[in-house]
C-alpha positions in Angstrom: 96.1 85.4 -5.7 93.8 84.2 -2.8 92.8 81.7 -1.0 89.6 80.7 0.4 90.1 79.7 3.8 91.4 75.3 3.9 88.3 72.8 4.6 89.2 69.8 6.4 88.0 66.2 4.9 88.4 63.5 6.9 90.7 60.2 5.3 88.8 58.2 3.9 87.1 54.6 5.4 89.9 52.6 2.5 88.4 53.7 -0.3 90.0 57.1 -1.1 93.9 57.5 -2.6 96.5 55.6 -0.6 98.3 59.1 -0.3 94.7 59.9 1.9 95.6 57.6 4.5 98.7 59.1 5.6 98.1 62.7 4.9 96.4 66.1 6.3 93.5 66.5 3.8 92.5 69.7 3.9 90.9 72.4 0.1 91.7 75.2 -1.3 89.7 76.9 -4.1 90.1 74.1 -6.7 93.0 72.4 -4.9 93.4 68.8 -2.8 96.5 69.6 -1.1 98.0 65.9 1.5 99.6 67.2 3.7 102.7 64.7 4.3 106.1 64.6 6.9 108.7 63.5 5.0 111.1 61.2 5.7 113.8 63.0 3.8 114.1 66.3 1.6 117.2 65.8 -0.6 117.2 62.9 -2.6 120.1 61.9 -5.0 119.2 61.4 -8.5 123.1 60.2 -9.7 123.1 63.6 -11.0 123.5 65.4 -7.4 120.8 66.2 -5.9 118.0 67.7 -5.6 114.5 69.0 -3.0 111.0 69.2 -4.0 108.3 70.9 -1.4 105.7 69.5 -3.3 104.5 66.8 -5.9 101.9 67.8 -8.3 101.4 71.1 -10.0 98.5 73.2 -10.9 99.6 74.6 -13.9 98.8 71.3 -15.5 101.9 71.3 -18.1 100.5 68.2 -20.3 104.4 67.2 -21.0 105.8 67.0 -17.5 107.5 64.3 -16.8 107.0 64.2 -13.5 103.3 62.7 -13.5 103.6 58.8 -13.6 105.0 59.9 -9.8 101.4 60.5 -9.2 100.3 56.6 -9.9 102.0 55.4 -7.3 100.2 57.5 -4.6 97.1 55.9 -6.0 96.3 59.0 -7.7 96.2 59.2 -11.4 98.4 61.5 -13.6 96.2 63.7 -16.0 93.7 65.5 -14.0 94.7 64.3 -10.3 98.2 65.2 -10.8 96.8 69.1 -11.9 94.7 69.6 -9.1 95.5 67.0 -6.4 99.3 68.6 -4.6 101.3 66.9 -2.2 102.6 69.1 0.1 105.5 67.8 2.7 104.8 70.4 5.5 108.1 69.8 7.1 110.2 70.4 4.2 112.7 72.6 5.7 113.2 70.8 9.1 114.0 68.1 7.1 116.0 70.1 4.3 118.3 71.2 7.3 118.8 67.7 9.2 119.3 66.3 5.5 121.8 68.8 4.8 124.0 68.7 7.3 124.2 65.1 7.8 123.8 63.1 4.0 124.7 66.5 1.6 128.6 65.9 0.4 128.5 69.6 -1.5 127.1 68.2 -4.6 124.8 71.0 -6.1 120.9 70.8 -5.3 118.3 71.8 -8.1 114.9 72.9 -6.6 111.5 72.1 -7.2 111.4 68.9 -9.7 108.5 67.3 -8.8 106.3 70.5 -8.8 107.3 74.0 -9.2 108.0 74.9 -6.2 106.5 78.6 -7.0 102.9 77.2 -8.1 99.8 78.4 -6.3 99.8 76.9 -3.1 103.2 77.9 -2.2 100.8 81.3 -1.3 99.5 79.5 1.3 102.3 77.3 2.6 105.3 79.6 2.1 107.3 76.9 2.3 110.4 78.2 0.0 111.7 81.5 2.1 112.6 78.5 4.7 114.2 76.2 2.1 116.4 78.4 0.1 117.4 80.1 3.9 118.4 76.4 4.9 120.7 75.9 1.2 121.9 79.5 1.9 123.4 79.0 5.6 124.3 75.3 4.5 126.5 77.1 1.6 124.8 74.6 -0.9 124.9 75.9 -4.4 121.4 75.3 -5.8 119.1 76.3 -8.7 115.2 76.7 -8.3 113.2 75.4 -11.7 110.1 77.7 -12.2 107.3 79.2 -14.1 105.4 81.1 -11.7 106.3 84.6 -11.2 105.4 84.4 -7.0 109.6 84.1 -7.1 109.9 87.2 -7.1 108.6 87.6 -3.6 111.6 86.0 -2.7 114.3 87.3 -4.4 116.3 89.5 -2.1 116.3 86.3 -0.3 118.2 84.3 -3.5 119.8 87.5 -4.8 121.5 87.3 -0.8 122.3 83.5 -1.3 126.4 82.8 -3.0 126.1 79.9 -5.7 122.4 80.2 -6.1 120.4 80.9 -9.8 117.2 80.4 -11.0 116.2 78.0 -14.3 113.2 79.6 -15.6 111.6 77.1 -18.4 110.7 79.2 -22.1 110.1 76.7 -24.8 108.2 78.9 -26.7 106.8 82.2 -27.2 103.4 81.0 -29.0 100.9 81.8 -26.9 98.2 79.7 -28.8 100.7 76.4 -27.7 101.4 77.5 -25.0 96.7 77.6 -23.8 96.6 74.0 -25.1 99.4 72.4 -23.0 100.9 75.3 -21.0 97.2 75.9 -19.4 97.5 77.1 -15.7 101.3 78.9 -16.0 102.0 82.8 -17.0 102.6 83.5 -20.7 105.6 83.6 -21.9 106.0 87.2 -21.8 105.5 87.5 -18.7 108.2 84.2 -17.8 110.6 86.5 -20.0 109.7 90.0 -17.7 110.6 87.5 -15.1 113.7 86.7 -16.1 114.5 90.2 -16.8 113.4 91.5 -13.4 115.6 89.0 -11.2 118.7 89.3 -13.0 117.7 93.2 -12.1 117.6 92.1 -8.9 120.8 90.4 -8.0 119.6 86.9 -8.7 121.2 84.7 -11.6 118.6 84.1 -14.1 118.6 81.4 -17.1 116.2 79.7 -18.9 115.4 76.1 -20.5 114.2 76.1 -23.2 111.8 72.8 -22.3 109.9 71.1 -24.1 110.7 71.9 -27.7 107.0 70.5 -28.8 108.2 68.1 -32.7 106.2 69.3 -35.1 104.7 72.3 -33.2 107.7 74.2 -31.9 110.4 73.3 -33.7 110.2 74.8 -36.7 113.3 77.6 -37.6 111.7 80.5 -37.4 109.8 78.9 -34.0 113.6 78.8 -33.1 115.3 81.9 -33.7 112.2 84.1 -32.4 112.1 81.9 -29.2 116.2 82.8 -28.5 115.7 86.2 -29.8 113.2 87.4 -27.2 114.9 85.2 -24.0 118.1 86.8 -25.3 116.7 89.7 -25.4 115.6 89.7 -21.4 118.3 89.0 -20.2 119.0 85.2 -19.3 122.3 84.7 -18.3 122.3 80.7 -20.1 120.0 79.1 -22.0 119.6 75.1 -22.3 117.4 73.4 -24.9 115.9 70.2 -24.2 113.0 68.3 -26.8 110.3 67.2 -26.0 110.2 63.7 -23.5 107.3 61.3 -23.0 108.1 59.1 -20.2 104.6 56.9 -18.6 102.5 59.2 -17.5 103.4 61.9 -19.3 102.9 59.9 -23.1 99.3 59.4 -22.4 98.0 62.5 -21.1 100.3 64.5 -23.8 99.6 62.2 -26.4 95.8 62.4 -25.6 95.7 66.4 -26.5 97.5 65.6 -29.9 94.3 63.3 -30.9 92.4 65.5 -30.0 93.5 69.1 -31.4 96.6 67.5 -34.1 95.2 63.9 -35.4 97.5 64.2 -38.7 100.7 64.8 -36.4 99.6 60.9 -33.9 101.9 58.2 -37.2 104.5 61.2 -36.8 105.1 61.6 -32.7 104.7 57.3 -32.7 107.9 57.4 -35.3 110.0 59.8 -33.1 109.6 57.6 -29.6 108.7 54.0 -30.8 112.0 53.6 -28.5 110.4 55.4 -25.2 110.7 58.0 -23.3 113.2 59.9 -25.3 112.7 61.3 -28.7 115.0 60.3 -31.7 118.5 60.7 -31.3 118.6 62.0 -34.5 115.9 64.4 -34.2 116.6 65.6 -31.1 121.1 66.7 -31.7 119.4 68.0 -34.7 116.8 70.6 -32.9 119.5 71.0 -30.4 122.4 72.3 -32.2 119.6 74.5 -33.9 119.1 76.1 -30.9 123.2 76.1 -29.7 123.8 77.2 -32.7 121.4 80.2 -32.4 121.6 80.7 -29.4 125.7 81.4 -29.5 125.2 84.8 -32.0 124.1 86.3 -28.5 126.4 84.9 -26.9 124.2 82.0 -24.8 125.2 78.9 -23.7 123.7 75.8 -21.9 124.8 76.7 -18.6 124.0 76.6 -14.7 123.5 80.5 -13.9 125.7 80.5 -11.2 128.3 78.3 -12.7 130.3 79.7 -15.5 131.0 76.3 -16.9 128.6 74.2 -19.7 126.3 72.0 -17.9 125.7 68.3 -20.0 122.5 67.7 -20.8 121.7 64.2 -19.2 117.4 63.2 -18.4 115.8 64.0 -15.5 116.5 60.5 -13.2 114.0 58.8 -11.1 112.9 60.6 -7.4 111.2 59.2 -4.9 107.5 59.8 -3.5 108.0 61.3 0.3 
């Protein structure tokens, strides 16, 4: 991806989004980036540590559970999340300081608030420094991404003990992908990414997430996805059913109403209690995936760890 020279925009006089009042605002192509100085890099969620160089994501996944965070920045959780990206330009310096002063040895997840290898990473190049800081601290970490740009850093990741990568491949139906994941590589490219990373010595698994109720949860679809993940050489497979927290719920359900109106009522039943799908439904779908995965020797583990993972819901992370 090639970017035009970024335009530097003046701070808003008072009518712009809150985040713009404390950020340097630049335009890169179709994206507006808010460059901020983060107060901290590591966030503890109760399930381990996270670090995210970016908030917001040009991948445009309609279901992304991180969407709600944009509202508290004075941005909307729909188009703004896809096109207005918060860039924590000092993340490497803050991460080194946090690892030295706050980190307690627990696992670190990289890229929960926005894909850390989305297109703007070509401009800001924050991830080599993030990986180097984690490696030098001896921190076990997992990078979550859908972006093929991660291949740029494959050698750096391969040289980091305790490092792993998880690539999200929820389904292999490209018609669905074009509707709900318009800005990310198709499933075949991500499967090839899994194969290449493992071939280059980077332990890489797959998160089969989110499985979309009534759209990608049939036995045939599940079997096709698991079969292709196994053929790509993934070292682990973790299934997760769609979550619909505030922000994601409105954006995703608007798409359902437009393109699959007959499913709206059933979604209302499945998500009547909030962000999580009906527990019986979710258990059934996850059980199906794990049963098929077991035939191929796949289990839900972190790619760099031999122990099975629990499957908790994502926790809240801070804004800056």
